[in-house]
N, C-alpha and C positions, 0 to 999 in steps of 0.2 A: 637675578638681582636680589639683594637682601637689603631690608630697611633696618638700620641700627637705631635703637631707642636707648638713650641713656637715662638713668634714674638718679634724681637728686632730691635733696630735702627741701628745695624751694617750693613755695606755694604754686599751685597749678595756675597756668596762664591761659587766657582765651586764645585759641588758635587764630593766626593771621590768615587772610585769604590765600596767600601763597602756601602756607602750611596745609590748609584745607585741600588745595589743589594737588599738592604733593601726596597727601594721604589718599585722595581719590585715585590718582595714577597708580600708586602702589597697590591698591586693592584690585584695579583693573588688570595690572600686570600679573598679579598673583592668580587671577582667575583664568588666565590664558593657559592652553595646554602646553606641557613641556615640549621643548624642541625634540624632534625625533633623533634617536641615537642611531646613526648610520653604521652598519657593519657588513662584513662579508666573511663568512666562515664556511669551512668544509667539515663535514661529519662523516667519519669513516666507520662503516659497519663491517668489521673484519669478517671475511668469509661470506658476506651476504651478496645477494644479487639485487641491485637497485634498478627497478624498471625505469626506462627513459621514455615510455609512452604513456603519459598520465592524462587524466581528464582535467576538467577546468577547475574544480573546487577541491584542491588538495590542502588549502590553507584556511585557517580560521584565526581570528584575533579577538582578544578581550582587552580591557584596559591595562592588564598586567601580564599578559602571556600571549605567546604565539603557539599554534598547534600545526604540525605538518604531518600529513598522511602519505605514505608511499608503500608500494609493495616490494618486498624483497623475496629472495628465493624460498623463504621459510614461512611467509605469511604477511600480515598487515603490520607495517612498521609505523607506529604513532609516537611522535616526539613532542613533548612540551618544553618550550624554552621561555626564558624571561625576555623582556623587550630588548636586551642586548645580545640575544642569541645564545645565552648560556643554558645548557641542558638542565632541566629540573627533573624530568624522568623520560625514559625511552623504553617503550614496551613493544614486544612482538606478539600479535594476536593470531590465533588459528594456526594454519599450516600452509603448505605450498599451494593449496587449492584457492586461497583467497587472493583475488586479483582486482585491479582497477578501483582503488578506494576513492570515495568522495566524502567530503567532510562538511558539517555545519554545526552551529551551536543550537542547543535545545532551549526551550523557553525558560528553564530554571538555571541556565548557565553551564550545563554539562555539554557533552559532545554527542553528536549522532554521526556514525560512520556507516556508509553503505558500500557494498561491493558485490562481486559475483563469485561463485564457486565453480572451479573447473570440474569438480566431481559430478554435479547434478545440474549445473547451469542455472540454478535458482539464485535470484538476488537475495542478499542478506542485509540486515540492518542491525545495528547494535547501539545501545546507549551506554556511554562510558563516563565515569566520574572524572570531571576535569581536574580535580585536585589530586586524586590518587592514581587515576588510570584504571581503577577497578571496573569490571563489566557489570552494569546494572541489569540489563537484559539483552538478549540477542535472539533474533528470529530469522527464518528464511521463508521466502514467498514463492511457492510453486507457480509457474506460468509466466513470471517475469524473468527473462534470461539474464538481464543485466540492468542495473539501475545507474543511469547517467547523472541524474540530479536528485537532490533532496532539498525541499523548501519548507521552512517553518511557517505555519499559519496558526497563531494562537496555541492551543494545546494539541494540534495535529501536525503531522509531517507528511508531505506529499512526495512520494517517490515516483519519478517518471523515468521509464526505461523502455525496453523493447521486448517483444515476443516474436519468436521466429516461426515462419510458415514455410511449407514446402509446396511450391506451385506445381501444376500439372506437367510442366516442362522439366521438373527436377531441380529448379533453382530455389535457393533459400532467400526469402524476403523477410525483412523485419518491419514490424508495425508498432506504433507507440502503445504502451499500456501504463496507466496511472493507478497508484494505490495510495490511499490516505490511511495513515496509521496513527494510533493514539500514542502520544509521547510517554504516557505512564507505563505502558507494557508492550507496545508494538502490535497490538491487535488491530484488525482492519475495520475502518469506518466505512469505506466504499472502495470499489475497484472497477475500472472501466478500460476497455480497449477503444482506440480511436481509429475508425476506418473511413476511408474516402467513400463518397456517396455513389460511385459508379459500380456497375455489376462486375467489372473485371478487376476490381481492386486487389483481390487476393492473388491474382495472377500477374499483375503488371506494376503495382505501386510499392515502392520501398521507402519507408519514412523512418528516420532516426532522429530522436530528440536529443539535444546535446547540452543546452544551457537554459537557465531560467532566471527571471526577475519577478519581483512581487509588485502587485498593485493593490489598491483598496478592494478587498474581497475576491481578487482573482490572482492567477499566476500566468505569466506570458512566457512562452518557450520559443526557442529557435533551434533549428537543426537542418538536416539535409533531406530533401524530398526528391526521390528518383521517379520520374514520370515516364514510364516506358511505353505507354499506350497512346497518349494524347498529344505529346509534344512534337511539333513538326520538325524539330532539330534532330530527332533520332532517339533510339532507345537508351542511349547512355547519358542523355542530358540530365544534369543535376540542377536543382533549384534550391533556394533558401526558403525555409518555412517560418511563419509567424503564427503561432497558435495560442489562443487565450482560453483558459478554462476557469470555471467557478470553483473556488477553493473549498466550498462547503459541500458541493454536490458532484463535482467532476464534469458537469455539463459544459457545453460550448455555448457561451451566451448568444452569439450571432449565428450559430450553426455553420460556421465557415472559418477557414484560415486563409492567409495570404501565402502565395508562393511567388518568389521573385527570381526571374531569370535576368542575368546581367550580361552586357556585351560591350566591348570596346567601341568607342566612336571613331577611333583613328583607323581601324582596319576591320576586316571581317572575321577575325578570330573570335571564337566564342569563349567566354570565361566560364569555367566550370569548377565545381567544388569537389574534385576527385582527389584532393590531397588527404592524407591521413590525419590532418589536424582539425579538431572540432571548432565549431563556431561559438561565439560568446555574445551575450546581450546585456545591456544595461538600460535601466529606466532613466528618462530625462525629466528634470524639473526646470521650470523657468525661474527667472529672478525672484518671483513672488512665491515660489514654492509649489506652484501648480503643476500637475502632470502635463508633460509636453511631448509624449511619444517615446521612441526608443532609438538606440543606436546598436546596430548589429555589426560584428567584426569577425573576420576569419581569413582564410587563405584561398586563393584561386591559383590554379595552374593553367598555363596557356602556352602556345607556341610563339616564339619570337621570330624575327625576320630571318634568323639563321637556323630555324627549325629545331632549336634546342628546347627542351622542356624548361619553362621558367615558372616561378611562383612569386606572388606578391601579396602583401597585406592589403585588405580591402575593408572599407567601412560603408555601410548603408544606413542612412538616417531616414526614419519614417515618423509621421505624426501619430497621434493617439488612435487614429482610425486605421493605421497601417498604410496610409498613402505615402509613397516615396517622396522625399524632399530633395535628397541628393545622394549620389554614390560615387566614391572616389577610390582609385587604385593608386597605391603608393609604391612606385618602383625605386630602384637604387642605381646610382652610377658606379657603385663599388661591387655589385654582385647581381645575379639574376635569380637568386634563391632567397626570397624573403617570406616570412610566415607571420600571419596575424595571430596573436595568442589571446589576449584579454583586453577588454575595453571598459573604461570607467568614466563617469562624469566627474570632473575635478571640482569639488564644492568650494575650494579656495577661491576660484575665479568667478563665483557668483553665477553659476550656470552659463559660463561663457566658453568653456573649454572641455574637450574630450582628450583623454590620455589613452593611447593605443600601445599596448605592450607587444613587442615584436622580437623575433630572432632572425638572424641572417647567416646563411651558410656560404662557404667559399668566399668570404669577405676579403677583398684584396689587401686591406690594411690591417688585418688581424695580427695581434702580437703573439699568438700561440699557434701550435701546430694544428689544432682542430679547425682553424679558420672560421670559428663560430663566434658571433657577437650578439648582444642583445641590446634593446633600447626602448625608450618611451618616446613615441611621436606625439608631440603636442599639437592638437588640431583645433581650429576655430569651429565651434559648434554650428554657426550660422550657415557656413558654406563648405566646410570640409577642407579648407586650405590649411596647410601646416604652418605652425609658428616655428618649429624646429624639432630636433631630435637629439636626445642625449644617448650616447652609445656606451655600453659597458662590455668589456672584454673579459670573460671568465674563462681561464685556461681549462680546456678539456671538459667543458660543461655547457649545457644548453638550457637556458632558463625558460621553463614552459608554463609555470603557474604564477598567478599574481593575485594579491588581495590587498584591500585597503584596511588600515587599522580601524578599530571600533569607533573612534571619535571623528573619523573622516578628515583629520588634519595632520596625522602623523606620518604621512608618506606612504610608500608601498613596500611590500615584502614579496620577493620572488623566490621560487624554488627551482633548482636545477638538478638534473641527474646526469651521470656520465654517459656520453654517447659512444664511448669506446671501452673495450675490455680493460680491467676486470669488473666494471660495473659495481663497485663496492662502496661508493660514497655518493653523497649529494651535497649541495651547497645552498645556503640561504644568503640573500643579499637584501639589505634594507636601504632604500633610497628616499630622498626628500620629495615633498609634494610639489613645491613651487616650480622647479625646473629640472628635476631629475636628481640633482643634488649631490651625488658622490663624485669622485674624481674621474669624470668621463674625459676621454682624451681627444674627442673630436665631435663637432656638431655635424651630423650626418646629412649629406646632400640627398635630396629626394627629387624624383621625376613623377609628376602627377599625370593621370589620365582619367578623364571623366567617363563614367559608364552610363550606358542606356539601360533603363530598368523596365522590364516587362512584368507587370503586376497582374497575376491571375488569382481569382478567388475560387477556392475548392471547398465543396461541401464536405463536412466532417460529421460522422455519425458516432456518438459515444454509446457503446454497448456495455451493459452490466456483465461482469464476470464474477465468478465465485472463486475467491482466493482465501484459502484457509492457512494461516501461518503455522509453521512448525518450529518447535524449539531447536535452536542451533547452538549447542554448547561452544562457547568461544573462550578458551583458556588463554592465559597470557604469561609471559616470562619477561624478566628484565633483559634488555638488549643493550649492553654498554656501547657507547660511541666514543671514538677518539676525535676531539675537536681541535682544529687548527685555524689560525687566522690566515686569511688570504690577502695577498697584495692586490691593490686596485690596479 
């Protein structure tokens, strides 16, 4: 909306009440964020190998740019676009050893990328100039095999990943390791391993951290906890973890974490987290802006009545103390292959709604040969009941990452990589925040099943470890991309 003002030579007049009201409305309208520009584009990396198994934080957004991190066959592919999806720059960093990138913004508005190297299995971190794409610094951290999350807290960045152990039976187990690094140069402020308090931890417990959310002074993580020794359901039972650490020290404030085992109420099938898709977490605020717990989301696999392997998206809502409030499984009438990707609290609805980003395979009404669709389930925060779901059908792509734009009102951006050969392109789709907002072709029918939650508290012992970073030269080259518009 534009306000037209004409200039005349007549003497100035006092504004009327209606004129004053009109001026106030014009000012209010001008202060509102601009409407989200929805787009769907494909980016072809000629000859590249775009991985379709990405982590949660591949996307970052500022007020004027989107950043997408992917691994291709030759290194880390990092792309800056404007808010309409037009490429500003596209760079390839490192070489074939760089895998599984995760991305966040630094305190000064630049980028922090973390990944792992196939050559030595050390996690690496790099600060990258957001304007030019130049590398400011890059380091690798011996002892951390893979960094799954990077969280900014003031002038520090906390990497949380895993360290691999070999138990007496010859099995490889992974344990969480956290490293706080200084944003200025990547040096280490503190480093800790997180071990379960029982004596047989190194032999029987497997714990992988996958996603993080920030709280005042702390960071809360979720992931998968494999309890092979103590769980009565058997050695392969998986649980969901909720672990909070002090951002300044790495200590666990209450010396414990929650582990959640979930089970269907309708039958005796155990819901387990043995899918390859990681879990996500978001912090919840109430209508007054106070902390009100967390929502955890991911994928469960289970056996249906025909003994086929089925997967469904699941959300677990807990309060600030980690006490479960509700847990819900969202099945589909169109497929038995659903995956929970990312979860956000939708601030547009004043702390009243959760948005769960999902993908669905072998979808009976898909319009493309891959039979894969994506969508946002709109969920009532108070009880987990769905309001509806907008479905997006992206031909030959599987949307696996989701981020919210910087102001929280501009909608969502999702990234997809090809699930079929030649794996040479990825797609970005930007959708609106209120209802999903692009030209979705169906409102997805859902079948709900409430879950029983078994909440156990596990003692966690944070142990100091010595991590000395090593310089990791990270060169880059321009990687031109061919961009095409996609039909919705």
